[in-house]
C-alpha positions as CSV (number, residue, x, y, z in Angstrom):
1,M,-102.2,73.9,-176.3
2,R,-101.8,72.5,-179.7
3,I,-98.1,70.9,-180.9
4,P,-97.2,71.3,-184.7
5,C,-97.1,68.0,-186.4
6,R,-93.6,68.4,-187.7
7,M,-92.4,68.3,-183.7
8,L,-94.5,65.5,-182.9
9,T,-92.7,63.9,-185.6
10,A,-89.1,64.9,-184.3
11,I,-89.8,63.6,-180.8
12,P,-89.6,59.7,-181.7
13,C,-86.4,60.8,-183.2
14,M,-85.0,62.3,-180.4
15,L,-86.3,59.4,-178.3
16,T,-84.5,56.8,-180.6
17,M,-81.2,58.6,-180.3
18,L,-81.3,58.7,-176.2
19,A,-82.2,55.0,-176.4
20,G,-79.2,54.3,-178.7
21,C,-77.0,55.9,-175.9
22,G,-77.8,53.8,-173.3
23,G,-78.9,56.6,-171.1
24,D,-74.8,57.0,-169.9
25,P,-72.3,59.6,-171.4
26,A,-69.4,58.6,-173.2
27,P,-66.2,57.3,-171.4
28,Q,-63.6,60.4,-171.4
29,P,-60.1,59.0,-172.1
30,E,-57.8,59.3,-169.0
31,E,-55.3,62.4,-169.2
32,R,-51.6,60.8,-169.2
33,T,-49.0,62.5,-166.6
34,Y,-45.7,62.4,-167.7
35,A,-42.7,61.4,-165.5
36,V,-39.8,64.2,-165.8
37,K,-36.9,65.0,-163.3
38,L,-37.8,68.4,-161.2
39,F,-35.7,70.9,-160.4
40,T,-36.4,74.3,-157.6
41,V,-34.2,77.1,-158.4
42,T,-32.5,78.2,-155.4
43,A,-30.1,81.0,-154.7
44,A,-26.2,80.2,-154.2
45,M,-25.3,79.0,-151.0
46,G,-24.0,82.4,-150.0
47,A,-27.0,84.3,-150.8
48,P,-28.0,86.2,-147.7
49,G,-31.1,84.6,-146.4
50,R,-30.5,81.2,-148.1
51,E,-31.5,78.1,-145.7
52,F,-31.3,74.3,-145.8
53,P,-33.7,72.3,-144.3
54,G,-32.4,69.2,-142.3
55,T,-32.7,66.6,-139.7
56,V,-30.8,66.8,-136.3
57,Q,-28.7,63.5,-135.8
58,A,-26.4,62.5,-132.9
59,S,-22.6,63.0,-133.7
60,T,-22.3,59.6,-132.3
61,A,-24.6,56.8,-132.4
62,V,-23.9,52.8,-132.1
63,D,-25.9,49.6,-132.0
64,L,-24.3,47.9,-128.8
65,G,-24.4,44.0,-129.1
66,F,-22.5,41.1,-127.2
67,R,-20.0,39.2,-129.0
68,V,-21.2,35.8,-127.8
69,P,-24.5,34.4,-127.7
70,G,-26.8,33.5,-124.6
71,P,-29.6,34.1,-122.5
72,L,-30.1,37.6,-121.0
73,I,-30.2,37.5,-117.0
74,E,-29.6,41.2,-116.7
75,L,-31.0,44.3,-118.5
76,P,-31.2,47.1,-116.5
77,V,-31.5,50.2,-118.9
78,T,-34.4,51.6,-120.5
79,A,-35.0,54.2,-123.3
80,S,-34.0,57.4,-122.7
81,Q,-31.7,56.7,-119.9
82,E,-28.2,58.4,-119.2
83,L,-25.2,56.3,-118.7
84,K,-21.6,56.7,-118.0
85,E,-18.7,55.2,-119.9
86,G,-18.3,51.7,-118.2
87,D,-21.9,51.5,-116.7
88,V,-23.7,47.9,-117.3
89,V,-25.7,47.7,-120.1
90,A,-26.8,44.3,-120.2
91,R,-25.3,40.6,-118.9
92,V,-26.1,37.1,-120.5
93,D,-25.6,33.9,-118.5
94,P,-21.5,33.5,-118.0
95,R,-21.6,29.7,-116.3
96,D,-20.8,28.1,-120.0
97,Y,-17.8,30.5,-120.5
98,Q,-16.6,30.4,-117.0
99,T,-16.8,26.4,-116.9
100,R,-14.7,26.7,-120.1
101,L,-12.2,29.2,-118.7
102,D,-11.4,27.2,-115.4
103,S,-11.1,24.0,-117.9
104,T,-8.5,25.7,-120.0
105,E,-6.7,27.3,-116.7
106,S,-6.4,23.7,-115.3
107,M,-5.0,21.9,-118.3
108,L,-2.4,24.7,-118.7
109,S,-1.3,24.1,-115.2
110,E,-1.1,20.8,-115.7
111,A,1.1,21.2,-118.8
112,R,3.3,24.0,-117.2
113,A,4.1,21.3,-114.5
114,Q,5.1,18.8,-116.9
115,L,7.5,21.3,-118.7
116,N,9.0,22.3,-115.6
117,A,9.5,18.4,-114.8
118,M,10.9,17.8,-118.4
119,K,13.3,20.7,-117.6
120,A,14.5,19.8,-114.1
121,G,15.2,16.0,-114.6
122,A,14.6,13.1,-112.1
123,R,15.0,13.4,-108.2
124,P,17.6,11.0,-107.0
125,E,14.9,8.9,-105.6
126,D,13.1,8.8,-109.0
127,I,16.2,7.3,-110.4
128,Q,16.8,4.6,-107.4
129,I,13.3,3.5,-107.9
130,A,13.9,3.0,-112.2
131,E,17.0,1.2,-111.4
132,A,15.3,-1.0,-109.0
133,T,12.6,-1.6,-111.7
134,V,15.1,-2.3,-114.3
135,S,17.1,-4.7,-112.2
136,A,13.5,-6.5,-111.3
137,A,12.5,-6.7,-114.9
138,R,15.8,-7.8,-115.9
139,A,15.8,-10.9,-113.4
140,T,12.1,-11.7,-114.9
141,Y,13.3,-11.5,-118.4
142,T,16.3,-13.8,-117.8
143,E,14.4,-16.3,-115.9
144,A,11.7,-16.6,-118.6
145,N,14.5,-16.9,-121.6
146,T,16.2,-19.4,-119.7
147,Q,12.8,-21.4,-119.4
148,Y,12.1,-21.0,-122.8
149,D,15.1,-22.5,-123.6
150,R,14.7,-25.2,-121.8
151,L,11.4,-26.2,-123.1
152,A,12.6,-25.7,-126.5
153,N,15.6,-27.9,-126.2
154,L,12.9,-30.7,-124.4
155,L,10.9,-30.3,-127.1
156,E,13.5,-31.6,-129.7
157,E,14.1,-34.4,-127.6
158,D,10.4,-35.3,-128.1
159,V,9.8,-34.3,-124.5
160,G,7.1,-32.1,-124.1
161,T,4.6,-30.4,-126.2
162,Q,4.4,-27.3,-128.6
163,S,2.1,-25.4,-126.8
164,D,4.2,-25.3,-123.5
165,V,7.1,-23.8,-125.5
166,D,4.5,-21.1,-127.4
167,R,3.3,-20.3,-123.9
168,Q,6.8,-19.8,-122.8
169,R,7.7,-17.5,-126.0
170,Q,4.8,-15.2,-125.3
171,L,5.8,-14.7,-121.8
172,R,9.4,-14.0,-122.7
173,D,8.8,-11.6,-125.1
174,V,6.3,-9.6,-122.7
175,T,9.2,-9.5,-120.3
176,K,11.6,-8.6,-122.8
177,A,9.2,-5.4,-123.7
178,E,8.8,-4.8,-119.9
179,L,12.6,-4.6,-119.7
180,S,12.9,-2.1,-122.5
181,K,10.3,0.3,-121.2
182,A,11.9,-0.1,-117.9
183,E,15.5,0.8,-119.6
184,Q,14.0,3.6,-121.1
185,S,12.5,5.4,-118.0
186,L,15.9,5.1,-116.5
187,K,17.6,6.5,-119.4
188,A,15.1,9.5,-119.1
189,A,15.6,9.5,-115.7
190,T,19.6,9.9,-115.8
191,E,19.6,12.1,-118.9
192,G,16.8,14.2,-118.8
193,A,13.7,14.9,-121.3
194,R,14.7,14.8,-125.0
195,M,14.6,18.4,-126.9
196,E,12.0,17.4,-129.3
197,D,9.7,16.3,-126.2
198,V,10.4,19.7,-124.6
199,Q,9.5,21.2,-127.7
200,A,6.4,19.6,-128.1
201,M,5.3,20.7,-124.7
202,E,6.2,24.1,-125.1
203,A,4.0,23.9,-128.4
204,R,1.2,22.6,-126.2
205,I,1.5,25.1,-123.5
206,E,1.5,27.9,-126.2
207,G,-1.7,26.6,-127.6
208,L,-3.4,26.3,-124.2
209,E,-2.4,30.1,-123.4
210,T,-4.2,30.9,-126.6
211,Q,-7.4,28.9,-125.7
212,R,-7.4,30.6,-122.3
213,Q,-7.1,33.9,-123.3
214,D,-10.1,33.2,-126.1
215,A,-11.9,31.9,-122.9
216,A,-10.9,34.9,-120.8
217,N,-12.3,37.2,-123.5
218,A,-15.6,35.4,-124.2
219,M,-16.0,35.2,-120.2
220,K,-15.4,39.2,-120.5
221,D,-17.9,39.7,-123.4
222,T,-20.8,38.3,-120.9
223,T,-21.1,41.9,-119.7
224,L,-21.9,44.9,-122.0
225,L,-20.5,48.2,-121.1
226,A,-21.3,51.7,-122.2
227,P,-18.4,52.6,-124.4
228,F,-18.8,56.5,-124.1
229,D,-20.9,58.9,-121.9
230,G,-24.3,58.7,-123.6
231,V,-28.1,58.1,-123.7
232,I,-30.0,54.8,-124.6
233,A,-32.2,55.7,-127.4
234,V,-33.9,52.3,-128.2
235,V,-34.1,48.9,-126.2
236,H,-34.1,46.3,-128.9
237,V,-34.7,43.1,-126.7
238,E,-36.6,41.7,-123.6
239,N,-34.8,40.2,-120.5
240,R,-34.5,36.5,-120.4
241,Q,-34.3,36.5,-123.8
242,I,-31.6,34.2,-126.2
243,V,-29.5,36.7,-128.1
244,Q,-27.0,36.1,-130.8
245,A,-23.3,37.4,-131.2
246,N,-23.7,40.8,-132.8
247,Q,-27.4,41.2,-132.2
248,A,-28.3,44.7,-131.5
249,I,-29.2,44.9,-128.0
250,V,-29.4,48.7,-127.5
251,R,-29.0,51.9,-129.5
252,F,-26.6,54.3,-127.6
253,Q,-25.6,57.8,-128.7
254,D,-23.9,60.8,-127.5
255,E,-26.3,63.6,-127.6
256,S,-23.6,66.1,-126.3
257,A,-23.1,67.4,-129.8
258,L,-25.4,66.9,-132.5
259,E,-25.5,66.9,-136.2
260,V,-27.6,68.5,-138.9
261,N,-27.6,66.7,-142.2
262,I,-28.8,68.7,-145.1
263,Q,-28.9,68.2,-149.3
264,V,-27.2,70.8,-151.5
265,S,-28.1,71.3,-155.0
266,E,-26.5,71.5,-157.7
267,A,-26.9,75.4,-158.4
268,D,-25.3,75.9,-154.9
269,I,-22.3,73.4,-155.8
270,A,-21.8,75.7,-158.7
271,T,-20.6,78.6,-156.5
272,G,-18.2,76.0,-155.0
273,P,-15.0,76.4,-157.6
274,K,-14.7,80.0,-156.3
275,Y,-13.2,78.3,-153.4
276,E,-10.4,75.7,-153.4
277,T,-12.0,73.5,-151.2
278,V,-15.3,73.2,-149.6
279,E,-13.7,73.8,-146.0
280,D,-13.0,77.2,-147.5
281,L,-16.5,77.5,-148.6
282,A,-17.9,76.7,-145.4
283,E,-15.3,78.9,-143.6
284,S,-16.5,82.2,-145.5
285,L,-20.1,81.4,-144.6
286,N,-21.6,82.2,-141.3
287,I,-23.6,78.8,-140.9
288,E,-26.3,78.7,-138.0
289,A,-28.7,76.1,-137.0
290,E,-32.0,77.0,-136.0
291,F,-34.4,74.0,-134.3
292,A,-37.8,74.0,-135.1
293,A,-38.4,73.4,-131.4
294,L,-36.9,76.9,-130.9
295,P,-37.8,79.2,-133.3
296,G,-35.7,82.4,-133.7
297,Q,-33.0,81.2,-131.6
298,R,-29.5,80.2,-133.9
299,F,-26.5,78.1,-133.0
300,P,-23.2,78.4,-134.9
301,A,-22.7,75.3,-136.8
302,T,-19.4,73.8,-138.3
303,L,-18.7,71.4,-141.4
304,K,-18.2,68.2,-140.4
305,D,-18.1,66.5,-143.9
306,F,-19.4,66.8,-147.1
307,E,-19.8,64.5,-150.1
308,T,-18.7,65.3,-153.4
309,Q,-20.5,62.6,-155.3
310,A,-24.1,63.6,-156.2
311,D,-27.2,61.4,-155.6
312,P,-28.2,59.8,-158.5
313,Q,-31.7,60.1,-157.9
314,T,-32.2,63.5,-156.5
315,Q,-28.9,65.2,-157.8
316,T,-27.9,66.6,-154.4
317,F,-24.8,66.4,-152.5
318,A,-25.2,65.6,-148.7
319,A,-23.5,67.7,-146.3
320,T,-23.1,67.4,-142.2
321,F,-22.6,70.2,-139.6
322,L,-22.1,69.8,-135.7
323,V,-23.8,71.9,-133.6
324,T,-23.9,71.9,-129.9
325,P,-27.2,71.7,-128.5
326,P,-28.2,74.5,-126.3
327,K,-28.3,73.4,-122.4
328,D,-31.6,74.8,-121.5
329,A,-33.9,72.9,-124.2
330,Q,-33.9,69.0,-125.4
331,I,-32.9,68.9,-128.8
332,R,-33.2,64.9,-129.7
333,P,-31.9,63.2,-132.9
334,G,-34.9,63.1,-135.4
335,M,-35.7,66.8,-134.9
336,N,-36.1,69.2,-137.7
337,A,-33.5,72.0,-138.3
338,T,-32.9,74.7,-140.6
339,L,-29.3,75.7,-141.8
340,H,-29.2,79.7,-142.5
341,G,-26.1,80.7,-144.3
342,K,-25.1,84.4,-144.6
343,P,-21.9,85.5,-146.4
344,T,-18.9,87.0,-144.3
345,E,-17.7,90.4,-145.1
346,D,-14.6,89.3,-147.2
347,A,-16.7,86.4,-149.0
348,V,-16.7,86.3,-152.7
349,P,-20.1,88.2,-154.0
350,D,-22.4,85.8,-155.4
351,E,-23.1,86.4,-159.1
352,P,-26.3,87.3,-160.2
353,G,-29.1,85.1,-161.1
354,F,-29.5,81.2,-161.0
355,W,-27.7,77.8,-161.9
356,V,-30.2,75.3,-163.3
357,P,-29.5,71.7,-164.9
358,V,-28.5,72.5,-168.8
359,N,-31.1,69.9,-169.8
360,A,-33.8,72.3,-168.3
361,V,-33.1,74.9,-171.1
362,F,-34.2,74.3,-175.0
363,S,-34.5,76.6,-178.0
364,D,-37.9,77.4,-180.0
365,S,-38.3,78.0,-183.7
366,S,-36.6,81.5,-183.5
367,G,-33.9,80.7,-181.6
368,A,-34.9,81.8,-178.2
369,S,-33.8,80.2,-175.2
370,K,-36.6,78.7,-172.9
371,L,-37.4,76.3,-170.2
372,W,-40.7,74.7,-168.8
373,R,-41.9,76.2,-165.4
374,V,-44.2,73.9,-163.3
375,D,-47.5,74.9,-161.7
376,S,-46.8,73.6,-158.5
377,Y,-50.7,73.6,-158.1
378,S,-52.0,71.9,-161.2
379,N,-48.7,70.2,-162.2
380,R,-49.1,71.6,-165.8
381,V,-45.8,73.4,-167.8
382,A,-45.9,76.3,-169.2
383,Q,-42.7,78.2,-171.6
384,Q,-40.6,80.6,-169.7
385,E,-38.4,82.6,-171.7
386,V,-34.7,83.2,-170.3
387,S,-31.2,84.7,-170.9
388,L,-28.5,82.5,-170.3
389,G,-24.9,83.2,-169.4
390,A,-21.9,80.8,-169.0
391,M,-22.1,77.0,-168.2
392,R,-20.6,75.1,-165.4
393,D,-20.3,71.4,-165.9
394,S,-23.6,70.2,-166.3
395,L,-25.6,73.7,-165.1
396,V,-26.2,76.5,-167.0
397,H,-26.1,80.2,-165.4
398,V,-30.1,81.9,-166.2
399,L,-29.6,85.4,-165.7
400,T,-33.0,86.7,-166.1
401,G,-36.5,84.8,-166.4
402,V,-36.9,82.8,-163.1
403,S,-37.0,83.4,-159.4
404,A,-35.7,81.5,-156.4
405,G,-38.4,78.6,-155.5
406,D,-39.5,78.3,-159.0
407,L,-40.3,74.6,-159.9
408,I,-38.8,73.7,-163.7
409,A,-38.7,70.4,-165.7
410,A,-35.0,69.1,-165.9
411,S,-35.7,66.5,-168.5
412,A,-37.5,65.9,-171.5
413,A,-37.3,69.5,-172.7
414,N,-37.8,69.2,-176.2
415,S,-40.9,66.6,-175.8
416,L,-43.1,68.7,-173.6
417,K,-45.9,70.9,-174.9
418,A,-47.3,73.7,-173.3
419,G,-50.5,72.5,-170.5
420,M,-48.7,69.1,-170.2
421,K,-49.3,67.5,-166.7
422,V,-46.0,66.0,-165.3
423,R,-44.8,64.6,-162.1
424,A,-41.5,63.6,-160.3
425,Y,-39.7,60.9,-162.2
426,E,-39.0,57.9,-160.0
427,P,-36.6,54.8,-160.5
428,G,-38.1,52.5,-162.8
429,D,-39.8,55.0,-164.7
430,A,-39.7,54.5,-168.5
């Protein structure tokens, strides 16, 4: 087969073009993904079939620890073990604390005995001994003083030495001090203790009593007891380990009553003003809990508390409902549950439509109200025309154009374009 000349001429040109590209295709720029706040359209809280996913928690759960440090000598509990109020959870070595208590009690007993003696005064035989001591001390002092005067006179007559006089003076002063001390003791024995001495001793006893109480409390705190009937959820330490004051030893919880924590959206809160309080709203609904481990079975739930401040990141409100667990099943904290809300017969009817964040809605050039619907698979946005009703706080009532479960962009509405790819806004995003 013969190839035309013009085709032979074109082949080198094609080879040159391929060589210039290096054989690799040109890199394509990476598509940008825009961070926006996302919002899931939901029915009002009182709407039939409204569901709230939640997590099961123990109604009462505490981390138990010692108030005093020391080495563990007893840790008889294990995870999932049931305890009665007052059962021993753990013990630390009490020896140092017992020694401190014994020492304080000994000092307190001695001080009380001294105070009693001060208030009672000296016994007759003690007074006689004190008088005899004064007489002997006075005689000794008189003799020492007389001897001093004699030596001093002899020194003036140039008989004797100065050193003899000095030694006798020191002896005289010592005997004088002994006489003064003996006289004070006799006075205290005959007149009783001074009021200020009694008060000082009473103050010392009061301080020792405080120390004794502290030592007794520390001794008591070497044993950790269960504060109520419950279950050991987690054991944080091992026996023989040295633990610190207030260090968590076990996680202890009461599972006789459980609670389910849920997050309520702004759209659900929008129906709240129909009721004076959140409690009134809860009472107007038949709230039932369904545990994931027991599908199809529902149990009554009552409102425990409701936060009136929205989470700044999720824009949802935390609510907690109490549920009595079934006796024939093991429902544990951490399991999943769903709360179902169904209006009572006298509940206020729900408004048609849905409440969405006002920032999700924008107007196009023709004045039509629209929002951006987000495809949950491709994460790309598309315009959706809507009709609006009243506004309430930061929400607007969408009458038509959206359905329950729709995912919409709740920020940057005027900056998005059809087909843009978006993701959920996270803290730190520009």
